[in-house]
C-alpha positions as CSV (number, residue, x, y, z in Angstrom):
1,M,-9.6,-22.6,52.1
2,I,-12.1,-20.3,50.3
3,P,-14.2,-18.1,52.6
4,T,-17.8,-19.3,52.7
5,S,-19.0,-15.8,51.7
6,M,-16.8,-15.9,48.6
7,V,-18.3,-19.2,47.6
8,T,-21.9,-17.9,48.1
9,K,-21.2,-14.9,46.2
10,Q,-19.6,-16.9,43.1
11,S,-22.5,-19.3,43.3
12,F,-25.2,-16.4,43.1
13,L,-23.2,-15.1,40.0
14,D,-23.1,-18.4,38.4
15,Q,-26.7,-19.0,39.0
16,F,-27.9,-15.5,38.0
17,F,-25.9,-15.2,34.9
18,K,-25.7,-19.0,34.0
19,L,-22.2,-18.9,33.8
20,S,-21.6,-22.7,33.9
21,Q,-24.3,-23.3,31.5
22,K,-22.7,-20.9,28.9
23,K,-19.3,-22.4,29.5
24,T,-17.8,-19.2,31.0
25,D,-16.4,-17.8,34.2
26,I,-16.2,-14.6,36.1
27,K,-12.7,-13.6,35.1
28,T,-13.5,-14.3,31.5
29,E,-16.6,-12.0,31.6
30,I,-14.9,-9.1,33.5
31,L,-11.9,-9.2,30.9
32,A,-14.4,-9.2,28.1
33,G,-16.2,-6.4,29.7
34,I,-13.0,-4.3,29.8
35,T,-12.2,-5.2,26.2
36,T,-15.7,-3.8,25.1
37,F,-15.3,-0.7,27.3
38,V,-12.0,0.1,25.6
39,A,-13.4,-0.5,22.0
40,L,-16.4,1.8,22.9
41,A,-14.9,4.4,24.9
42,Y,-14.5,6.7,21.9
43,I,-18.3,7.5,22.4
44,I,-17.6,9.4,25.5
45,F,-15.5,11.9,23.4
46,V,-17.6,11.9,20.3
47,N,-21.1,12.1,21.3
48,P,-20.7,15.2,23.5
49,N,-19.0,17.0,20.6
50,I,-22.0,16.0,18.4
51,L,-24.7,17.0,20.9
52,A,-22.6,20.4,21.5
53,D,-23.1,21.1,17.9
54,A,-26.9,21.0,18.6
55,G,-26.4,23.6,21.5
56,I,-26.4,21.2,24.5
57,P,-24.0,22.4,27.1
58,K,-20.8,20.1,26.7
59,E,-20.6,19.3,30.6
60,A,-24.3,18.2,30.6
61,A,-23.7,16.1,27.3
62,I,-20.6,14.4,28.8
63,A,-22.7,13.5,31.9
64,S,-25.8,12.4,30.1
65,T,-23.8,10.3,27.6
66,I,-22.0,8.4,30.5
67,Y,-25.1,8.0,32.7
68,A,-27.5,6.9,29.9
69,T,-24.9,4.3,28.7
70,A,-24.3,3.1,32.2
71,M,-28.1,2.7,32.9
72,A,-29.0,1.0,29.6
73,T,-26.0,-1.2,29.5
74,L,-26.8,-2.2,33.2
75,L,-30.1,-3.1,32.4
76,M,-29.2,-5.2,29.3
77,G,-26.9,-7.2,31.5
78,L,-29.2,-7.6,34.4
79,W,-32.4,-8.4,32.6
80,A,-31.6,-9.7,29.3
81,N,-28.4,-11.3,30.3
82,Y,-26.6,-10.1,27.0
83,P,-22.8,-9.4,26.8
84,I,-23.9,-6.4,24.9
85,A,-23.3,-2.6,25.6
86,V,-25.9,0.1,24.8
87,A,-24.9,3.8,24.1
88,P,-26.1,6.7,22.1
89,G,-26.1,5.7,18.4
90,M,-23.9,6.9,15.8
91,G,-26.1,8.2,13.1
92,L,-28.9,8.6,15.4
93,N,-26.9,11.5,17.1
94,A,-26.0,12.9,13.9
95,F,-29.7,13.0,12.8
96,F,-30.4,14.6,16.3
97,A,-27.8,17.3,15.9
98,Y,-27.4,18.0,12.3
99,Y,-30.8,17.4,10.9
100,V,-33.5,18.1,13.7
101,V,-31.7,20.9,15.2
102,G,-29.5,22.0,12.3
103,V,-31.6,21.8,9.4
104,L,-35.1,22.1,11.0
105,H,-33.9,24.7,13.4
106,L,-35.9,23.1,16.3
107,P,-34.5,23.7,19.8
108,W,-32.7,20.6,21.2
109,Q,-35.3,20.3,23.9
110,V,-37.9,19.5,21.2
111,A,-35.5,16.9,19.6
112,L,-35.1,15.3,23.1
113,G,-39.0,15.3,23.3
114,A,-39.0,13.4,19.9
115,V,-36.5,10.7,21.3
116,F,-38.8,10.3,24.4
117,F,-41.7,9.7,22.1
118,S,-39.7,7.3,19.8
119,G,-38.7,5.2,23.0
120,L,-42.4,5.0,23.9
121,L,-43.3,4.0,20.4
122,F,-40.5,1.4,20.1
123,L,-41.6,0.1,23.4
124,I,-45.3,-0.4,22.1
125,L,-44.0,-1.9,18.9
126,T,-42.0,-4.3,20.8
127,M,-44.6,-5.4,23.4
128,G,-47.3,-5.6,20.7
129,G,-45.4,-7.5,18.2
130,I,-46.0,-5.0,15.6
131,R,-42.1,-4.9,15.4
132,Q,-42.1,-8.1,13.5
133,A,-44.6,-6.9,11.0
134,I,-42.6,-3.8,10.1
135,I,-39.4,-5.5,9.8
136,K,-40.8,-8.1,7.5
137,A,-42.6,-5.2,5.4
138,V,-39.2,-3.5,4.6
139,P,-37.2,-5.3,1.9
140,M,-33.7,-6.5,3.0
141,N,-32.1,-4.6,0.3
142,L,-33.4,-1.4,1.8
143,K,-32.4,-2.3,5.4
144,C,-28.8,-2.9,4.1
145,A,-28.8,0.3,2.2
146,I,-30.0,2.4,5.3
147,G,-26.9,1.2,7.1
148,V,-24.6,2.2,4.2
149,G,-26.2,5.5,3.7
150,I,-25.8,6.3,7.4
151,G,-22.2,5.5,7.1
152,L,-21.7,7.7,4.3
153,F,-23.5,10.5,6.2
154,I,-21.4,10.0,9.3
155,A,-18.2,10.1,7.4
156,F,-19.2,13.3,5.5
157,I,-19.8,14.8,8.9
158,G,-16.4,13.8,10.3
159,L,-14.7,15.0,6.9
160,K,-16.4,18.4,7.5
161,N,-15.7,18.6,11.2
162,S,-12.0,17.8,10.4
163,G,-11.6,20.4,8.0
164,I,-10.6,18.0,5.2
165,I,-13.5,19.1,3.1
166,I,-15.0,22.6,3.1
167,A,-17.7,24.5,1.5
168,D,-17.2,25.9,-2.1
169,K,-19.4,28.1,-4.1
170,A,-18.5,26.6,-7.3
171,T,-18.6,23.0,-6.6
172,F,-20.5,22.9,-3.2
173,V,-17.5,21.0,-1.4
174,T,-13.8,21.0,-2.0
175,V,-10.6,19.8,-0.3
176,G,-9.7,22.1,2.9
177,K,-6.5,23.7,3.6
178,L,-4.8,20.5,4.7
179,T,-1.5,22.4,5.7
180,T,-3.2,24.2,8.5
181,I,-2.8,22.5,11.8
182,E,-6.3,21.4,12.6
183,P,-6.8,19.4,9.3
184,L,-3.3,18.1,9.4
185,L,-3.7,16.6,12.8
186,S,-6.9,15.1,11.8
187,C,-5.3,13.5,8.7
188,I,-2.5,12.1,11.2
189,G,-5.1,11.0,13.7
190,L,-6.8,9.2,10.8
191,I,-4.2,7.3,9.3
192,L,-2.9,6.4,12.9
193,T,-6.4,5.0,13.8
194,A,-6.8,3.2,10.4
195,V,-3.4,1.6,10.9
196,L,-4.2,0.6,14.4
197,M,-7.6,-1.1,13.5
198,A,-6.0,-2.9,10.6
199,R,-3.6,-4.3,13.0
200,S,-6.6,-5.4,15.4
201,V,-5.3,-3.2,18.1
202,K,-7.9,-3.0,20.8
203,G,-9.2,0.6,21.7
204,S,-7.7,2.0,18.2
205,M,-10.3,4.8,18.1
206,L,-9.7,5.8,21.7
207,I,-5.9,5.7,21.1
208,G,-6.3,7.9,17.9
209,I,-8.6,10.4,19.7
210,L,-6.3,10.7,22.6
211,T,-3.2,11.1,20.4
212,T,-4.6,13.7,18.2
213,T,-5.8,15.7,21.3
214,I,-2.1,15.6,22.7
215,L,-0.7,16.6,19.5
216,G,-3.1,19.5,19.4
217,M,-2.0,20.6,23.1
218,F,1.7,20.4,21.8
219,F,0.9,22.6,18.9
220,G,-1.2,25.0,21.0
221,V,-4.6,24.5,19.4
222,V,-6.0,22.5,22.3
223,P,-5.9,24.1,25.8
224,T,-3.7,22.3,28.3
225,P,-4.7,21.5,31.9
226,K,-2.5,23.7,34.2
227,A,-1.7,21.2,36.6
228,I,-2.6,17.5,37.9
229,G,-4.5,19.3,40.8
230,D,-6.7,21.1,38.2
231,I,-7.7,17.7,36.8
232,M,-8.4,16.0,40.1
233,S,-10.2,18.8,42.0
234,F,-13.5,19.0,40.3
235,Q,-17.1,18.0,40.8
236,F,-18.7,15.4,38.8
237,P,-20.3,16.7,35.6
238,S,-23.8,17.6,36.1
239,M,-26.9,16.8,34.0
240,G,-28.8,19.8,35.5
241,A,-28.8,21.6,32.2
242,T,-30.4,18.5,30.3
243,F,-32.1,16.3,32.8
244,M,-35.9,16.4,32.2
245,H,-35.6,19.1,29.9
246,M,-37.2,17.3,26.9
247,D,-39.9,19.5,25.3
248,I,-42.6,16.7,24.9
249,A,-45.4,19.1,23.9
250,G,-43.1,20.7,21.4
251,A,-42.1,17.5,19.8
252,W,-45.9,16.4,19.6
253,E,-46.7,19.9,18.2
254,Y,-44.1,19.8,15.3
255,G,-45.5,16.6,14.0
256,I,-45.3,13.0,15.2
257,F,-44.3,11.8,11.7
258,S,-41.4,14.0,10.6
259,I,-39.0,13.3,13.3
260,I,-40.5,10.8,15.9
261,F,-41.1,8.2,13.2
262,T,-37.5,8.5,11.7
263,F,-36.0,8.1,15.1
264,T,-38.1,5.0,15.7
265,I,-37.5,3.5,12.3
266,V,-33.7,4.1,12.4
267,E,-33.5,2.8,15.9
268,L,-35.7,-0.1,14.9
269,F,-33.5,-1.5,12.0
270,D,-30.1,-0.4,13.5
271,N,-30.7,-2.3,16.9
272,M,-32.3,-5.3,15.2
273,G,-29.3,-5.7,12.8
274,T,-26.8,-5.2,15.5
275,L,-28.6,-7.7,18.0
276,I,-28.9,-10.4,15.2
277,G,-25.1,-10.1,14.4
278,L,-23.9,-10.0,18.0
279,T,-26.2,-12.7,19.4
280,R,-25.0,-15.0,16.6
281,K,-21.4,-14.4,17.4
282,A,-22.2,-15.0,21.2
283,K,-24.0,-18.2,20.4
284,L,-27.4,-16.9,21.7
285,M,-29.1,-18.1,18.6
286,N,-30.1,-21.4,18.1
287,N,-30.2,-23.6,14.8
288,K,-33.7,-22.4,14.0
289,G,-32.5,-18.6,14.1
290,E,-34.3,-18.1,17.3
291,I,-32.7,-15.7,19.7
292,E,-32.6,-16.0,23.4
293,N,-34.4,-13.5,25.4
294,L,-34.6,-11.1,22.2
295,D,-37.9,-9.5,23.5
296,K,-36.1,-8.5,26.7
297,A,-33.1,-7.0,24.7
298,L,-35.5,-5.1,22.6
299,T,-37.5,-3.7,25.6
300,T,-34.3,-2.8,27.3
301,D,-33.2,-0.7,24.2
302,A,-36.6,1.0,24.1
303,V,-36.6,1.8,27.9
304,G,-33.0,3.0,27.4
305,T,-34.1,5.3,24.8
306,I,-36.8,6.8,27.0
307,G,-34.0,7.2,29.9
308,S,-31.7,8.9,27.4
309,A,-34.2,11.4,26.6
310,I,-34.8,12.1,30.4
311,F,-31.1,12.2,30.9
312,G,-30.5,14.5,27.9
313,T,-28.9,12.7,25.1
314,S,-29.8,11.1,21.8
315,T,-31.2,7.7,21.1
316,V,-29.3,4.6,22.7
317,T,-28.8,1.5,20.7
318,S,-26.9,-1.7,21.0
319,Y,-23.3,-1.4,20.0
320,V,-21.4,-3.4,17.5
321,E,-18.3,-2.7,19.4
322,S,-19.7,-5.3,21.9
323,A,-18.1,-7.9,19.3
324,A,-14.7,-6.9,20.7
325,G,-15.7,-8.4,24.3
326,I,-17.7,-11.3,22.9
327,A,-14.6,-12.3,20.9
328,E,-12.7,-12.4,24.1
329,G,-15.2,-14.8,25.5
330,G,-18.0,-12.8,26.9
331,K,-21.3,-14.5,26.8
332,T,-23.4,-13.3,29.7
333,G,-24.8,-9.9,31.2
334,L,-21.7,-9.9,33.5
335,T,-19.8,-8.6,30.6
336,A,-22.4,-5.8,30.1
337,I,-22.3,-4.9,34.0
338,T,-18.6,-4.5,33.9
339,V,-18.8,-2.0,30.9
340,A,-21.4,-0.1,32.8
341,I,-19.4,0.2,36.0
342,L,-16.4,1.3,33.9
343,F,-18.4,4.1,32.2
344,V,-19.3,5.3,35.7
345,V,-15.5,5.3,36.7
346,S,-14.9,7.5,33.6
347,L,-16.7,10.3,35.2
348,L,-13.3,10.8,37.1
349,F,-11.8,11.9,33.7
350,A,-14.6,14.3,32.7
351,P,-12.2,17.4,32.7
352,L,-9.9,15.8,30.3
353,I,-12.9,14.7,28.1
354,G,-14.0,18.3,27.8
355,L,-10.7,19.3,26.3
356,V,-11.1,16.8,23.3
357,P,-11.9,19.1,20.2
358,G,-14.0,18.3,17.1
359,F,-11.1,17.7,14.9
360,A,-9.7,14.9,17.1
361,T,-13.0,13.0,17.1
362,A,-13.5,13.5,13.5
363,P,-11.3,10.5,12.5
364,A,-13.4,8.3,14.5
365,L,-16.6,9.5,12.6
366,I,-14.9,8.9,9.4
367,L,-13.9,5.3,10.5
368,V,-17.1,4.3,11.9
369,G,-18.6,5.4,8.4
370,A,-16.1,3.1,6.8
371,L,-17.2,0.3,9.0
372,M,-20.7,0.8,8.2
373,M,-20.0,0.6,4.5
374,A,-19.1,-3.0,4.8
375,E,-23.0,-3.6,4.4
376,I,-22.7,-2.7,0.7
377,N,-21.8,-6.1,-0.2
378,Q,-25.3,-7.1,1.2
379,V,-27.0,-4.8,-1.2
380,S,-28.0,-6.3,-4.4
381,F,-28.1,-4.2,-7.6
382,E,-29.0,-7.1,-10.1
383,D,-32.7,-6.3,-10.1
384,F,-32.9,-2.6,-11.0
385,T,-36.3,-2.3,-9.2
386,D,-34.4,-3.2,-6.1
387,G,-31.0,-1.6,-6.7
388,F,-32.2,1.8,-7.8
389,P,-34.2,2.5,-4.6
390,A,-31.0,1.2,-2.6
391,F,-28.9,3.7,-4.4
392,M,-31.2,6.5,-3.7
393,T,-31.3,5.7,-0.1
394,I,-27.6,5.6,0.1
395,I,-26.8,8.6,-2.1
396,M,-29.4,11.1,-0.7
397,M,-28.4,10.8,3.0
398,P,-25.0,12.6,2.6
399,L,-26.1,14.6,-0.5
400,T,-29.1,16.1,1.4
401,F,-27.4,16.1,4.6
402,S,-30.3,14.4,6.2
403,I,-30.8,10.6,7.2
404,A,-34.6,11.5,6.8
405,N,-34.5,12.4,3.1
406,G,-32.5,9.2,2.5
407,F,-35.3,7.1,3.9
408,A,-37.8,9.0,2.0
409,F,-36.3,8.8,-1.4
410,G,-35.5,5.1,-0.9
411,F,-39.1,4.2,0.2
412,I,-40.7,6.3,-2.4
413,S,-38.7,5.1,-5.2
414,Y,-39.1,1.6,-4.2
415,T,-42.8,1.6,-4.1
416,F,-43.5,3.6,-7.3
417,V,-40.9,1.9,-9.4
418,K,-42.3,-1.6,-8.4
419,A,-45.8,-0.5,-9.0
420,L,-45.0,1.2,-12.4
421,T,-43.2,-1.9,-13.6
422,G,-45.9,-4.2,-13.1
423,R,-44.7,-5.6,-9.8
424,V,-47.2,-3.9,-7.6
425,K,-47.6,-7.2,-5.6
426,D,-44.0,-6.7,-4.3
427,V,-45.1,-3.7,-2.4
428,S,-46.8,-4.3,0.9
429,W,-49.5,-1.9,2.3
430,I,-47.0,-0.9,4.9
431,M,-44.6,0.2,2.4
432,W,-47.4,2.2,0.7
433,A,-48.4,3.8,4.0
434,V,-44.9,4.7,4.8
435,S,-44.2,6.2,1.1
436,I,-47.4,8.2,1.1
437,A,-46.7,9.6,4.4
438,F,-43.3,10.8,3.4
439,L,-44.9,12.3,0.2
440,V,-47.3,14.2,2.7
441,N,-44.4,15.3,4.7
442,F,-42.4,16.6,1.8
443,Y,-45.5,18.6,0.6
444,M,-45.9,20.2,4.0
445,R,-42.3,21.0,4.3
446,L,-42.4,23.0,1.0
447,H,-45.5,24.9,1.8
């Protein structure tokens, strides 16, 4: 006989998450959450390494990554009732570390301030309905091109971090010394992970990262833990070095457009595209294309972004890896809550996470870039006035080592090519405003 307390608990979960209505159950949702966590766990290794390149202490970066992911994913599950995980976005973290901090030479505290403002702005856009106007104003061709360009940029960073490509005075870049141990191990990790992904092995990226790290320990290029006791006797990683350290005044003083606008736009389109794809897969979209609880999901993402700045990590966004859990039957927020709990549990392995080197996470960056390139089949090149701006968006991101520059060249070329070929009616006033703002920004940076 089932205890009354168990029946009550199950009834509450069924009612709260609408399990029966969505034709799912607790076991299915938990298993789906475990699947999503395994597919997404690589971010625990990759994001702290990228943030460390920006000067953020790695221990704090590990803690902020885990806590921000757990918080935002928990909110997505409890409030929006979505089976979708939310974590620091790939591409957004690259923009944070390698452009805002690396190219502009701004302190990471100022970059966090920009993330905080972008979260506020995204929240205002979502609550005020302005989001729809901006999304409609940007041509679909450019939206798809943005994702492709970010993919190339991320892959370029991965190739650089692995040592597979290096700087060259004559040709700017060239092939690195692949016979040295770090690039060689990165190549092994890259092939291993690609094969696992091709065979649809769950957690492929995580397996690749861990295998490459262990091989690094074997060859003496990665420090090894002295004993099991050294791993288990530790304190939870602290966010003390990053918690509430965002420089809001500094971000505002530098200029709201230059970095805050870009953070907001990248997050806006990246998150919208991901949510549309995942909600369709989870059958949360009706025949009219209307998405259940979409405003709650977008608001969750905005609140999560504000929280990520407070914790000390780059912008969070909905993760496409959630598709792995959805494919396993996840349909409700119980899947997301399972992911959040597992991220908190992962704090137990923080000492091991700190041992993972950049060349071990580089293959994951390269492969994430490859996955993002899939959007290229959505980019149309038939009409040159559409294809050329898309091309400029894609090519200028990796070649200028800047997502923001890719945006700028894409928007500006679209606006002026359309106008000067007699198709000025194709350009909305919002596109004109954004393009002019980018031109002003270029002028200010050069003077």
